[in-house]
C-alpha positions in Angstrom: 27.8 39.0 -24.0 24.0 38.6 -23.2 23.1 39.9 -19.9 21.2 37.2 -18.4 21.6 34.8 -15.6 24.1 32.3 -16.2 26.1 29.4 -14.3 29.6 29.8 -15.4 30.7 26.8 -14.0 27.8 24.5 -13.0 30.2 21.6 -12.0 33.6 23.6 -10.9 36.8 21.5 -11.2 37.8 20.2 -7.8 41.2 19.6 -9.0 42.4 21.9 -12.0 42.8 19.0 -14.7 40.4 16.2 -13.9 37.9 16.3 -10.8 34.8 17.6 -10.2 32.5 19.0 -7.1 29.3 20.4 -6.9 29.3 23.7 -4.9 25.3 24.4 -3.8 23.7 27.9 -3.2 20.5 27.4 -1.5 19.1 30.6 -3.0 19.8 29.4 -6.7 18.5 26.8 -8.8 19.6 23.4 -8.4 22.0 21.5 -11.0 19.1 19.4 -11.9 16.7 22.2 -12.5 19.3 23.9 -14.8 19.8 20.7 -16.9 16.3 20.2 -17.5 15.4 23.8 -18.3 15.9 25.2 -21.8 16.5 28.3 -20.3 19.1 26.9 -17.9 20.9 25.0 -20.8 21.1 28.0 -22.9 22.4 30.1 -20.4 25.2 27.4 -19.7 26.0 28.1 -23.6 26.4 31.7 -22.7 28.5 30.6 -19.4 30.9 28.6 -21.7 31.6 31.8 -23.8 32.1 33.8 -20.8 34.3 31.5 -18.8 36.6 31.1 -22.0 36.7 34.9 -22.9 36.0 37.4 -20.0 38.2 38.4 -17.3 42.0 38.1 -16.1 41.4 34.3 -15.5 39.6 33.6 -19.0 41.6 31.7 -21.7 41.4 34.5 -23.9 43.4 36.8 -21.6 45.8 34.1 -20.4 46.5 32.8 -24.0 47.3 36.0 -25.6 49.3 37.2 -22.8 51.4 34.0 -22.1 52.0 33.3 -25.8 53.0 36.9 -26.2 55.5 36.8 -23.6 57.1 33.2 -24.6 57.2 34.3 -28.3 58.6 37.9 -27.7 55.9 39.6 -29.3 55.0 41.4 -26.3 57.5 42.7 -23.1 56.8 43.5 -19.5 57.0 47.0 -18.8 57.1 46.4 -15.0 59.3 43.5 -14.1 57.3 43.7 -10.9 54.6 41.6 -12.7 56.8 38.3 -11.7 54.3 36.0 -13.4 54.5 37.9 -16.8 58.3 38.3 -16.3 58.9 34.5 -15.7 57.2 34.0 -19.1 59.2 36.2 -20.8 62.5 34.7 -19.4 61.2 31.3 -19.8 63.5 28.4 -19.5 63.6 27.1 -15.9 62.5 30.4 -14.5 58.9 29.5 -15.6 57.6 27.3 -13.0 54.5 25.1 -11.9 52.8 28.1 -10.1 52.6 30.6 -12.8 49.3 32.2 -12.7 48.8 32.2 -16.4 49.8 28.7 -16.7 47.4 27.7 -14.0 44.8 29.8 -15.7 44.9 28.5 -18.9 44.8 25.0 -17.5 41.9 25.5 -15.2 39.7 27.6 -17.6 40.1 25.1 -20.4 39.4 22.2 -18.5 36.6 23.9 -16.8 35.1 24.7 -20.2 35.8 20.9 -21.5 33.7 19.9 -18.4 30.7 22.1 -18.7 30.8 21.4 -22.5 30.2 17.7 -21.7 27.6 18.4 -19.3 25.6 20.2 -22.1 26.4 17.4 -24.6 24.8 14.9 -22.1 21.7 16.9 -21.2 20.9 18.9 -24.3 18.1 16.7 -25.4 16.1 18.0 -22.4 15.2 20.7 -24.9 12.0 19.9 -26.5 12.7 21.9 -29.8 15.2 19.6 -31.6 16.8 22.6 -33.7 17.4 24.3 -30.6 18.8 21.1 -28.9 21.2 20.4 -32.0 22.5 23.9 -31.6 23.5 23.6 -28.0 24.9 20.3 -28.9 27.1 22.0 -31.7 28.2 24.8 -29.4 29.2 22.5 -26.7 31.1 20.5 -29.2 32.8 23.6 -30.5 34.0 24.9 -26.9 34.9 21.3 -25.8 37.3 21.1 -28.9 38.5 24.8 -28.3 39.4 24.2 -24.8 41.1 20.7 -25.8 43.0 22.5 -28.6 44.0 25.5 -26.8 45.5 23.2 -24.1 47.3 21.2 -26.8 49.1 24.3 -28.0 50.7 25.0 -24.7 51.4 21.5 -23.0 53.1 18.3 -24.1 50.1 16.2 -22.6 46.9 16.8 -21.4 43.6 15.3 -19.8 40.6 15.4 -22.5 38.0 13.8 -20.1 37.2 15.0 -16.6 36.5 12.9 -13.8 33.9 13.3 -10.8 34.6 13.9 -7.4 33.3 10.4 -6.6 36.0 9.2 -9.0 38.8 11.2 -7.2 37.8 10.1 -3.6 37.6 6.5 -4.8 41.4 7.1 -6.2 40.2 7.3 -9.9 42.2 10.2 -11.4 42.2 11.9 -14.8 44.5 10.5 -17.3 46.9 12.4 -20.1 46.9 11.8 -23.7 49.8 13.2 -25.9 48.9 16.5 -27.7 48.8 14.9 -31.0 46.1 12.6 -29.8 44.2 15.2 -28.0 44.1 17.2 -31.2 42.5 14.4 -32.9 40.0 14.2 -30.2 39.2 18.0 -30.8 38.9 17.3 -34.5 36.2 14.3 -33.6 34.2 16.7 -31.9 34.4 19.3 -34.4 33.6 16.7 -37.0 30.5 15.4 -35.4 29.5 19.1 -34.8 29.8 19.7 -38.6 27.7 16.8 -39.5 24.9 18.3 -37.4 24.9 21.3 -39.9 22.6 23.3 -37.6 20.6 26.4 -38.0 20.2 28.6 -35.0 16.6 29.0 -34.1 15.1 32.5 -32.9 14.9 31.1 -29.3 18.8 30.2 -29.3 19.9 33.5 -31.0 17.4 35.6 -28.5 19.5 33.8 -25.6 22.7 33.5 -26.5 23.4 35.7 -29.5 24.8 35.6 -33.0 28.4 36.8 -32.4 29.6 33.2 -33.4 28.6 31.8 -36.8 28.5 28.2 -35.5 28.9 26.3 -38.7 31.7 28.4 -40.1 33.6 28.5 -36.7 33.6 24.8 -36.6 35.4 24.6 -40.1 37.8 27.4 -39.1 38.7 25.2 -36.1 39.0 22.1 -38.1 41.1 24.0 -40.5 43.4 25.1 -37.4 43.8 21.5 -35.9 44.0 19.7 -39.0 47.0 22.0 -39.9 48.6 21.5 -36.6 48.8 17.8 -37.4 49.9 17.9 -41.0 46.7 16.8 -42.3 47.2 19.0 -45.4 44.4 17.9 -47.7 41.7 17.9 -44.8 43.3 21.4 -43.7 42.8 22.9 -47.5 39.1 21.7 -47.7 38.0 22.9 -44.1 39.8 26.6 -44.8 38.0 26.8 -48.0 34.6 26.3 -46.5 35.3 29.5 -44.2 34.2 32.5 -46.5 36.3 35.7 -46.6 33.6 37.5 -45.0 33.2 35.3 -42.0 32.9 36.7 -38.7 32.8 35.1 -35.4 33.7 37.0 -32.3 34.0 37.1 -28.4 32.0 40.3 -27.7 32.4 42.8 -24.9 30.8 45.4 -23.1 31.0 48.0 -20.4 30.1 45.1 -17.6 32.1 42.1 -19.6 35.1 44.1 -20.8 37.8 43.3 -23.3 40.3 41.6 -20.8 43.4 42.3 -22.5 42.9 46.3 -22.7 41.1 46.2 -19.3 43.7 44.1 -17.4 47.0 45.1 -19.4 46.8 47.9 -21.9 44.8 50.5 -20.2 47.5 51.0 -17.5 50.7 51.4 -19.3 52.3 49.5 -16.5 51.9 45.7 -17.3 52.7 44.8 -21.1 52.7 46.0 -24.4 53.6 45.4 -28.0 57.3 45.1 -29.4 58.5 47.2 -32.6 57.7 45.2 -35.8 56.1 42.5 -34.1 59.3 41.5 -32.6 60.4 40.2 -35.9 64.2 41.1 -37.3 66.1 40.0 -40.2 64.4 37.9 -42.8 61.2 38.3 -41.0 61.0 41.9 -40.5 58.0 43.2 -42.1 58.0 45.5 -45.2 57.6 48.9 -43.7 54.6 49.6 -46.1 52.7 46.9 -44.7 49.5 48.2 -43.7 49.2 45.6 -40.8 52.0 47.4 -38.7 49.6 50.4 -38.5 46.5 48.2 -37.6 48.1 46.4 -34.6 50.6 48.8 -33.4 50.6 52.3 -32.8 53.1 54.6 -35.1 56.1 55.0 -32.8 59.8 54.6 -33.6 60.8 53.6 -30.3 61.9 49.9 -29.7 58.6 49.1 -27.8 55.2 50.2 -28.9 51.5 50.5 -28.1 49.1 47.6 -29.1 46.3 48.5 -31.0 44.4 46.2 -33.3 41.4 44.5 -31.2 42.6 45.9 -27.8 42.1 49.5 -28.0 39.0 49.6 -25.8 36.7 47.7 -23.2 34.3 47.2 -25.9 36.8 46.0 -28.6 35.6 42.4 -30.0 38.2 39.7 -30.3 37.7 37.4 -33.3 37.8 33.5 -32.8 39.6 33.2 -35.9 40.7 35.7 -38.6 40.0 34.9 -42.5 43.8 35.7 -42.9 44.4 32.6 -41.1 42.3 30.4 -43.3 44.2 31.8 -46.4 47.5 31.0 -44.6 46.7 27.8 -43.6 45.9 26.7 -47.4 48.9 28.3 -48.2 51.0 26.3 -45.8 49.1 23.1 -46.6 49.8 23.4 -50.3 53.4 24.3 -49.7 54.0 21.3 -47.6 52.4 19.1 -50.2 55.1 20.7 -52.7 52.3 22.4 -54.8 54.4 25.6 -54.7 52.4 27.6 -57.3 48.9 26.9 -55.4 50.7 28.1 -52.1 52.1 31.2 -53.6 48.3 32.0 -54.9 47.0 31.7 -51.4 49.9 33.8 -50.0 49.0 36.4 -52.4 45.7 36.9 -51.2 46.9 37.8 -47.8 49.8 40.0 -48.9 47.5 41.9 -51.6 44.3 42.0 -49.4 42.8 45.5 -48.9 39.2 44.6 -48.0 39.4 42.7 -45.0 36.4 42.3 -42.8 38.3 43.4 -39.8 40.6 45.9 -41.3 43.9 43.4 -41.1 45.0 44.6 -44.8 48.8 44.2 -45.8 48.2 46.1 -49.2 51.5 44.7 -50.4 52.5 43.7 -53.9 52.4 39.9 -54.7 55.0 37.7 -53.5 58.4 37.8 -55.5 61.0 35.6 -53.6 62.0 32.2 -54.6 59.6 29.7 -55.6 60.9 27.0 -53.3 59.1 25.3 -50.5 61.8 26.5 -48.2 61.6 30.1 -49.2 57.4 30.1 -49.5 57.4 28.5 -46.0 59.5 31.1 -44.6 57.1 33.7 -46.1 54.1 32.1 -44.7 55.7 32.1 -41.2 56.6 35.7 -41.3 52.9 36.4 -42.4 51.6 34.3 -39.9 53.4 36.4 -37.1 52.1 39.7 -38.6 48.6 38.9 -39.8 47.7 36.6 -36.7 49.7 39.0 -34.1 48.2 38.6 -30.7 45.9 35.5 -31.4 47.8 33.2 -29.1 48.9 31.1 -32.0 52.5 32.0 -32.5 54.0 29.5 -29.7 52.6 26.6 -32.0 53.7 28.4 -35.1 57.1 28.6 -34.0 57.3 24.7 -33.2 55.7 23.6 -36.2 57.9 25.7 -38.3 61.1 24.7 -36.6 62.2 28.2 -35.5 65.1 28.5 -33.0 64.0 27.3 -29.7 64.4 28.1 -26.2 65.8 30.1 -24.4 67.7 32.6 -26.2 66.3 32.6 -29.6 62.6 33.2 -31.0 60.6 31.6 -27.9 61.6 31.0 -24.2 59.8 28.0 -23.8 58.8 24.9 -26.1 55.7 23.8 -23.7 54.8 24.7 -20.4 55.2 23.0 -16.9 51.9 21.4 -15.6 50.1 23.4 -12.9 51.1 22.7 -9.3 47.4 22.3 -8.4 47.5 19.3 -11.0 50.7 17.8 -9.7 49.7 17.9 -6.2 46.5 16.0 -6.7 46.9 13.8 -9.6 49.4 11.3 -9.6 49.0 10.7 -13.3 50.8 14.2 -14.1 53.6 13.8 -16.4 57.2 15.0 -15.8 57.5 18.5 -16.8 59.1 19.4 -20.1 62.9 20.4 -19.6 62.1 23.7 -21.5 
């Protein structure tokens, strides 16, 4: 992360899904000063990245951890970690006060709100190219926050309300997740249309860890795929080069949260042998991704490697293999089996991945039917995209056995108690 003064949440949420209040520090710049200043606005971009990706309350740690427990790709070492244990058990054991559920909700809504503030004020930057890049980043993170919530909740607010609205009895409203994902896509399409070139000023303040135009296409491909828009998913994924790199970068001050919070102490959680996959989904023992992600240990539960070996390991925003598997899935669902197998084979035979996620396996030789190919695609998503926070969404989309005793312990999460206590528009919790 860039080391400069940032305002992580210029307008923190008063209520964890909808409302905002301004907390002033007499020794700090006012909100108006920040929003009129190029340095302040660029600092807010850094704040979006940091809010989303750093610390135990950030969305990166919360989503990877919660998803891993719910889909049984991780296990709780010490069941005294009650919030993790309740995610692992799932069903009615997971309640509205779970810390991970609350953190996913709160962080994504804070990032959503602050992204909108950036969109509304970026034109205060005199240089149009820099302003456009700030707008594109704000659209990216607003879409990412909405899309992330849509992976875990049946409904969600996509527009936050002010503290004045809250006091006037106007509360945040909810959209079904499919409509929310369409909102995220609309934001990303608007960002893509800008086709920005980050300026030296922007890069010096924010950094170059995220390739903004490629990241926009990658998230478009992800969300198109979630909504079943196969042609658009194929097109967007095809625009992301195999050597595309967009990461959340960490250092000694802003540490890799999965390693620092959970893996360094061997007392929180760790990986499951063979990614938790059994039967037809079990990986080939020769699969090179086993050694990349999991320590060589014959025990049932194993140590995670991959992007979580140290405080300074970067965590990708997306993987090149995800783009190939999106194309494979979309082709398969369109009935274009030969094209689907061709994309799948790029994953199976890959030996030059930019991050080292290489299966190094022979091409697919199974049945050339949509059912068989989609099963192989799902299997490879479980392996290739291990601990990316995407498996719960994948498990539902591929119609895998559901909660509580099979491959996932929940279908969707309950709404946080903070939201329910303050927002009468909060929907009923899903049964499971």
